[in-house]
Each structure stands twice: as C-alpha cells, then as structure tokens.
N, CA, C and O atoms as a DFTB+ gen file, in Angstrom:
432 C
 N C O
     1  1     135.488     179.543     109.069
     2  2     135.106     178.209     109.463
     3  2     136.043     177.211     108.794
     4  3     136.250     177.264     107.581
     5  1     136.603     176.312     109.574
     6  2     137.476     175.265     109.044
     7  2     136.618     174.046     108.706
     8  3     135.765     173.635     109.493
     9  1     136.857     173.474     107.522
    10  2     136.132     172.283     107.079
    11  2     137.121     171.133     106.981
    12  3     138.111     171.226     106.256
    13  1     136.862     170.051     107.704
    14  2     137.733     168.888     107.714
    15  2     136.981     167.717     107.071
    16  3     135.916     167.323     107.545
    17  1     137.536     167.170     106.003
    18  2     136.930     166.054     105.288
    19  2     137.439     164.740     105.883
    20  3     138.584     164.349     105.657
    21  1     136.578     164.069     106.641
    22  2     136.936     162.794     107.276
    23  2     136.442     161.595     106.474
    24  3     136.192     160.529     107.038
    25  1     136.298     161.766     105.152
    26  2     135.993     160.643     104.275
    27  2     137.261     160.316     103.490
    28  3     138.253     161.041     103.562
    29  1     137.215     159.236     102.754
    30  2     138.372     158.876     101.928
    31  2     138.256     159.447     100.514
    32  3     139.094     159.178      99.654
    33  1     137.201     160.242     100.288
    34  2     136.924     160.758      98.947
    35  2     137.067     162.276      98.866
    36  3     136.843     162.991      99.842
    37  1     137.440     162.740      97.701
    38  2     137.417     164.159      97.403
    39  2     135.950     164.593      97.379
    40  3     135.126     163.936      96.743
    41  1     135.617     165.677      98.056
    42  2     134.249     166.192      98.056
    43  2     134.209     167.392      97.116
    44  3     134.911     168.382      97.328
    45  1     133.385     167.296      96.078
    46  2     133.246     168.360      95.101
    47  2     131.835     168.911      95.200
    48  3     130.862     168.199      94.951
    49  1     131.728     170.184      95.566
    50  2     130.430     170.849      95.633
    51  2     130.179     171.495      94.279
    52  3     131.008     172.252      93.775
    53  1     129.018     171.184      93.696
    54  2     128.674     171.667      92.359
    55  2     127.484     172.621      92.412
    56  3     126.610     172.491      93.269
    57  1     127.460     173.589      91.482
    58  2     126.286     174.454      91.367
    59  2     125.264     173.776      90.445
    60  3     125.466     172.636      90.027
    61  1     124.192     174.461      90.135
    62  2     123.115     173.886      89.313
    63  2     123.548     173.584      87.876
    64  3     122.891     172.810      87.179
    65  1     124.651     174.193      87.435
    66  2     125.171     173.937      86.085
    67  2     126.342     172.957      86.113
    68  3     127.040     172.786      85.114
    69  1     126.553     172.314      87.265
    70  2     127.640     171.351      87.483
    71  2     129.027     171.977      87.429
    72  3     130.012     171.291      87.157
    73  1     129.104     173.268      87.684
    74  2     130.401     173.927      87.843
    75  2     130.865     173.725      89.276
    76  3     130.055     173.738      90.203
    77  1     132.151     173.540      89.458
    78  2     132.702     173.325      90.791
    79  2     132.667     174.615      91.598
    80  3     133.193     175.645      91.176
    81  1     132.041     174.539      92.761
    82  2     131.971     175.668      93.690
    83  2     133.109     175.557      94.697
    84  3     133.741     176.553      95.048
    85  1     133.360     174.343      95.153
    86  2     134.388     174.100      96.177
    87  2     134.849     172.656      96.064
    88  3     134.056     171.765      95.758
    89  1     136.125     172.431      96.309
    90  2     136.687     171.086      96.363
    91  2     137.343     170.911      97.723
    92  3     138.167     171.730      98.130
    93  1     136.982     169.854      98.417
    94  2     137.491     169.626      99.766
    95  2     138.212     168.280      99.780
    96  3     137.590     167.230      99.620
    97  1     139.509     168.324      99.971
    98  2     140.326     167.112      99.954
    99  2     140.217     166.344     101.268
   100  3     139.996     166.941     102.322
   101  1     140.372     165.022     101.207
   102  2     140.394     164.236     102.448
   103  2     141.562     164.689     103.323
   104  3     142.625     165.045     102.815
   105  1     141.360     164.673     104.630
   106  2     142.424     165.124     105.539
   107  2     143.434     164.016     105.829
   108  3     144.490     164.279     106.405
   109  1     143.122     162.781     105.434
   110  2     144.023     161.663     105.708
   111  2     143.517     160.750     106.809
   112  3     143.975     159.615     106.933
   113  1     142.588     161.228     107.601
   114  2     141.927     160.426     108.626
   115  2     140.514     160.125     108.137
   116  3     139.897     160.957     107.472
   117  1     139.997     158.935     108.465
   118  2     138.657     158.559     108.033
   119  2     137.822     158.171     109.253
   120  3     138.210     157.304     110.037
   121  1     136.668     158.830     109.399
   122  2     135.734     158.467     110.466
   123  2     134.934     157.249     110.015
   124  3     134.457     157.194     108.881
   125  1     134.793     156.290     110.897
   126  2     134.066     155.055     110.593
   127  2     133.065     154.783     111.698
   128  3     133.193     155.287     112.813
   129  1     132.059     153.972     111.367
   130  2     131.050     153.619     112.370
   131  2     130.834     152.114     112.367
   132  3     130.844     151.464     111.321
   133  1     130.640     151.585     113.553
   134  2     130.251     150.187     113.725
   135  2     128.897     150.180     114.409
   136  3     128.623     151.008     115.278
   137  1     128.053     149.237     114.010
   138  2     126.728     149.116     114.587
   139  2     126.637     147.827     115.386
   140  3     127.191     146.802     114.990
   141  1     125.945     147.882     116.497
   142  2     125.693     146.681     117.275
   143  2     124.217     146.686     117.654
   144  3     123.757     147.564     118.385
   145  1     123.481     145.698     117.152
   146  2     122.062     145.584     117.465
   147  2     121.893     144.658     118.672
   148  3     122.555     143.626     118.785
   149  1     120.986     145.059     119.569
   150  2     120.713     144.270     120.764
   151  2     119.210     144.026     120.839
   152  3     118.426     144.974     120.864
   153  1     118.812     142.772     120.873
   154  2     117.399     142.437     120.979
   155  2     116.930     142.783     122.386
   156  3     117.494     142.323     123.379
   157  1     115.876     143.609     122.450
   158  2     115.367     144.058     123.747
   159  2     113.966     143.542     124.049
   160  3     113.496     143.628     125.184
   161  1     113.297     143.001     123.018
   162  2     111.934     142.516     123.225
   163  2     111.518     141.706     122.003
   164  3     112.271     141.572     121.039
   165  1     110.333     141.183     122.065
   166  2     109.766     140.449     120.936
   167  2     108.330     140.897     120.726
   168  3     107.595     141.153     121.679
   169  1     107.953     140.984     119.477
   170  2     106.582     141.227     119.090
   171  2     106.115     139.926     118.446
   172  3     106.227     139.741     117.234
   173  1     105.593     139.032     119.277
   174  2     105.339     137.666     118.816
   175  2     106.674     137.005     118.551
   176  3     107.509     136.907     119.450
   177  1     106.885     136.548     117.328
   178  2     108.156     135.918     116.956
   179  2     109.164     136.914     116.374
   180  3     110.282     136.536     116.024
   181  1     108.764     138.189     116.270
   182  2     109.621     139.203     115.643
   183  2     110.487     139.890     116.695
   184  3     109.962     140.509     117.621
   185  1     111.814     139.786     116.561
   186  2     112.691     140.474     117.511
   187  2     112.607     141.991     117.361
   188  3     112.534     142.502     116.243
   189  1     112.618     142.699     118.468
   190  2     112.678     144.158     118.508
   191  2     114.051     144.510     119.079
   192  3     114.437     144.012     120.136
   193  1     114.781     145.367     118.375
   194  2     116.150     145.650     118.801
   195  2     116.423     147.145     118.871
   196  3     115.722     147.960     118.270
   197  1     117.453     147.474     119.615
   198  2     118.008     148.821     119.630
   199  2     119.379     148.733     118.977
   200  3     119.979     147.660     118.911
   201  1     119.864     149.858     118.500
   202  2     121.167     149.884     117.846
   203  2     122.096     150.812     118.597
   204  3     121.754     151.961     118.876
   205  1     123.260     150.311     118.920
   206  2     124.309     151.141     119.519
   207  2     125.350     151.422     118.452
   208  3     125.715     150.542     117.672
   209  1     125.820     152.653     118.427
   210  2     126.808     153.082     117.444
   211  2     128.152     153.306     118.128
   212  3     128.230     153.808     119.250
   213  1     129.185     152.925     117.429
   214  2     130.530     153.224     117.892
   215  2     131.268     153.886     116.735
   216  3     131.509     153.266     115.699
   217  1     131.622     155.147     116.924
   218  2     132.310     155.897     115.874
   219  2     133.787     155.999     116.222
   220  3     134.147     156.331     117.351
   221  1     134.631     155.713     115.251
   222  2     136.073     155.886     115.437
   223  2     136.578     156.906     114.428
   224  3     135.991     157.083     113.361
   225  1     137.664     157.570     114.772
   226  2     138.276     158.531     113.861
   227  2     137.627     159.899     113.842
   228  3     137.954     160.727     112.991
   229  1     136.700     160.154     114.778
   230  2     136.042     161.456     114.846
   231  2     136.679     162.281     115.958
   232  3     136.571     161.928     117.132
   233  1     137.343     163.378     115.597
   234  2     137.994     164.199     116.620
   235  2     136.980     164.831     117.569
   236  3     135.783     164.869     117.286
   237  1     137.476     165.320     118.687
   238  2     136.637     166.072     119.612
   239  2     136.194     167.356     118.932
   240  3     136.820     167.815     117.977
   241  1     135.123     167.921     119.428
   242  2     134.634     169.194     118.883
   243  2     135.717     170.269     118.997
   244  3     136.434     170.360     119.993
   245  1     135.804     171.071     117.947
   246  2     136.712     172.227     117.958
   247  2     135.933     173.445     117.524
   248  3     135.100     173.371     116.620
   249  1     136.200     174.557     118.160
   250  2     135.514     175.796     117.823
   251  2     135.785     176.161     116.364
   252  3     136.915     176.052     115.887
   253  1     134.741     176.594     115.667
   254  2     134.825     177.033     114.268
   255  2     135.310     175.947     113.316
   256  3     135.963     176.242     112.315
   257  1     134.993     174.693     113.627
   258  2     135.395     173.566     112.782
   259  2     134.192     172.667     112.544
   260  3     133.462     172.336     113.478
   261  1     133.988     172.269     111.282
   262  2     132.983     171.262     110.972
   263  2     133.675     170.074     110.321
   264  3     134.748     170.208     109.733
   265  1     133.048     168.915     110.435
   266  2     133.601     167.676     109.898
   267  2     132.651     167.106     108.861
   268  3     131.454     166.968     109.113
   269  1     133.187     166.775     107.694
   270  2     132.403     166.078     106.682
   271  2     132.661     164.593     106.865
   272  3     133.806     164.139     106.879
   273  1     131.568     163.843     107.004
   274  2     131.643     162.400     107.227
   275  2     130.689     161.712     106.260
   276  3     129.901     162.377     105.588
   277  1     130.753     160.407     106.184
   278  2     129.822     159.655     105.348
   279  2     128.420     159.739     105.956
   280  3     128.259     160.100     107.122
   281  1     127.422     159.404     105.160
   282  2     126.035     159.448     105.649
   283  2     125.839     158.491     106.827
   284  3     125.147     158.829     107.787
   285  1     126.440     157.305     106.761
   286  2     126.310     156.342     107.862
   287  2     126.931     156.878     109.144
   288  3     126.351     156.742     110.221
   289  1     128.096     157.481     109.034
   290  2     128.731     158.074     110.212
   291  2     127.876     159.228     110.717
   292  3     127.699     159.390     111.924
   293  1     127.346     160.032     109.797
   294  2     126.499     161.158     110.180
   295  2     125.306     160.700     111.013
   296  3     124.973     161.330     112.016
   297  1     124.665     159.613     110.606
   298  2     123.512     159.095     111.344
   299  2     123.903     158.729     112.779
   300  3     123.135     158.955     113.715
   301  1     125.089     158.170     112.943
   302  2     125.572     157.866     114.291
   303  2     125.874     159.158     115.050
   304  3     125.645     159.234     116.257
   305  1     126.381     160.161     114.358
   306  2     126.688     161.448     114.997
   307  2     125.435     162.114     115.546
   308  3     125.488     162.771     116.585
   309  1     124.314     161.951     114.861
   310  2     123.048     162.496     115.360
   311  2     122.734     161.880     116.715
   312  3     122.355     162.585     117.650
   313  1     122.892     160.567     116.819
   314  2     122.618     159.880     118.085
   315  2     123.575     160.334     119.185
   316  3     123.263     160.228     120.371
   317  1     124.735     160.836     118.787
   318  2     125.744     161.297     119.752
   319  2     125.644     162.804     120.013
   320  3     126.475     163.371     120.724
   321  1     124.624     163.449     119.435
   322  2     124.446     164.903     119.565
   323  2     125.638     165.701     119.044
   324  3     125.994     166.737     119.606
   325  1     126.252     165.213     117.965
   326  2     127.361     165.932     117.336
   327  2     126.803     166.826     116.244
   328  3     126.510     166.361     115.143
   329  1     126.657     168.099     116.544
   330  2     126.107     169.048     115.591
   331  2     127.179     169.685     114.719
   332  3     126.903     170.618     113.965
   333  1     128.402     169.177     114.823
   334  2     129.498     169.702     114.012
   335  2     129.810     168.790     112.825
   336  3     130.824     168.966     112.150
   337  1     128.938     167.821     112.575
   338  2     129.165     166.871     111.485
   339  2     128.162     167.079     110.354
   340  3     126.974     167.301     110.589
   341  1     128.661     167.005     109.135
   342  2     127.868     167.188     107.924
   343  2     128.180     166.036     106.973
   344  3     129.160     165.318     107.169
   345  1     127.359     165.859     105.954
   346  2     127.594     164.804     104.972
   347  2     127.313     165.336     103.568
   348  3     126.546     166.287     103.419
   349  1     127.918     164.742     102.534
   350  2     127.632     165.161     101.160
   351  2     126.166     164.865     100.833
   352  3     125.727     163.719     100.935
   353  1     125.413     165.888     100.443
   354  2     123.982     165.745     100.190
   355  2     123.674     166.153      98.753
   356  3     124.460     166.861      98.124
   357  1     122.548     165.715      98.243
   358  2     122.134     166.002      96.870
   359  2     123.219     165.556      95.891
   360  3     123.738     166.356      95.113
   361  1     123.545     164.289      95.940
   362  2     124.611     163.718      95.110
   363  2     124.267     163.878      93.629
   364  3     123.126     163.675      93.213
   365  1     125.275     164.246      92.851
   366  2     125.133     164.421      91.406
   367  2     125.907     163.295      90.728
   368  3     127.043     162.990      91.091
   369  1     125.263     162.689      89.734
   370  2     125.890     161.591      88.987
   371  2     125.982     161.950      87.505
   372  3     125.190     162.735      86.984
   373  1     126.974     161.349      86.842
   374  2     127.072     161.534      85.397
   375  2     126.125     160.546      84.709
   376  3     125.409     159.801      85.378
   377  1     126.124     160.540      83.396
   378  2     125.208     159.673      82.637
   379  2     125.453     158.192      82.878
   380  3     124.543     157.376      82.730
   381  1     126.676     157.847      83.249
   382  2     127.010     156.444      83.523
   383  2     126.668     156.039      84.955
   384  3     126.836     154.879      85.333
   385  1     126.187     156.998      85.753
   386  2     125.818     156.693      87.128
   387  2     126.916     156.906      88.148
   388  3     126.724     156.608      89.328
   389  1     128.058     157.412      87.725
   390  2     129.172     157.671      88.640
   391  2     128.951     158.975      89.398
   392  3     128.491     159.963      88.826
   393  1     129.277     158.974      90.674
   394  2     129.179     160.202      91.459
   395  2     130.228     161.192      90.984
   396  3     131.403     160.852      90.847
   397  1     129.788     162.424      90.733
   398  2     130.735     163.462      90.315
   399  2     130.793     164.618      91.310
   400  3     131.636     165.508      91.188
   401  1     129.907     164.602      92.281
   402  2     129.902     165.654      93.283
   403  2     128.581     165.703      94.008
   404  3     127.773     164.777      93.937
   405  1     128.375     166.809      94.713
   406  2     127.115     167.019      95.431
   407  2     126.773     168.498      95.376
   408  3     127.638     169.336      95.119
   409  1     125.524     168.809      95.616
   410  2     125.061     170.198      95.566
   411  2     125.167     170.899      96.914
   412  3     125.222     172.127      96.973
   413  1     125.196     170.128      97.994
   414  2     125.202     170.747      99.317
   415  2     125.792     169.798     100.348
   416  3     126.065     168.630     100.070
   417  1     125.978     170.335     101.542
   418  2     126.332     169.505     102.690
   419  2     125.080     169.360     103.550
   420  3     124.418     170.349     103.866
   421  1     124.764     168.139     103.923
   422  2     123.585     167.879     104.738
   423  2     123.875     168.085     106.217
   424  3     124.975     167.830     106.706
   425  1     122.848     168.556     106.903
   426  2     122.970     168.853     108.324
   427  2     121.618     168.589     108.968
   428  3     120.587     169.049     108.477
   429  1     121.628     167.863     110.046
   430  2     120.399     167.496     110.758
   431  2     119.501     166.772     109.833
   432  3     118.406     166.369     110.226
C-alpha cells in the first residue's frame, strides 16, 4: 500500500511508549478545503444553512494508494465519498503542548 502525505507536516506515528513506528514525509503537494455556507431556510430569526466543500490538491483515486490529509480536508472527503483519505488521529503532545506525533490514522 502506498501512503501519500498531502499535508505540509511530517507525520510521525508513535507507539504507546512514544517510540516512532513510522515517519511519513510530506509529498510536496498539500490538499486544502474551502467551505461555502448557503442559507436554505430560517427557524424564526435563526438562519439554517448547508455547507458545500471544495477540495483542491487531492489527486484522483489510485489503486493501492491512501492519502493522509488534515482533519478539515478529511471531513470534506467524507462528503465526497472518498474512502482513500485518512487523517492523523490520537494526537500526542509533549509537556509544553506541542504536537509530537499521533498514535493512528483516522478513517471514517
């Protein structure tokens, strides 16, 4: 399985003892998402809206390939039925609060 990192960050997968299991470098391309909310109704004075997503920088599906994207891009990918996209999940931070890696890749 080929893993393509479409974020601008190094992805470090850590085990329970914070040892590095895998390091995935950015591929040089970054997937991004834009949101556009459209008011479709009102509940009294409260607008009710739908959200349309526009993702850029996400390649077409390729056999035996998954894409690591940001959580925001991932949420848009769900709406697009892209089951080949994953995101860094279970983020691990150091004592100062800096991200040092993640324990898994999130899916669905």
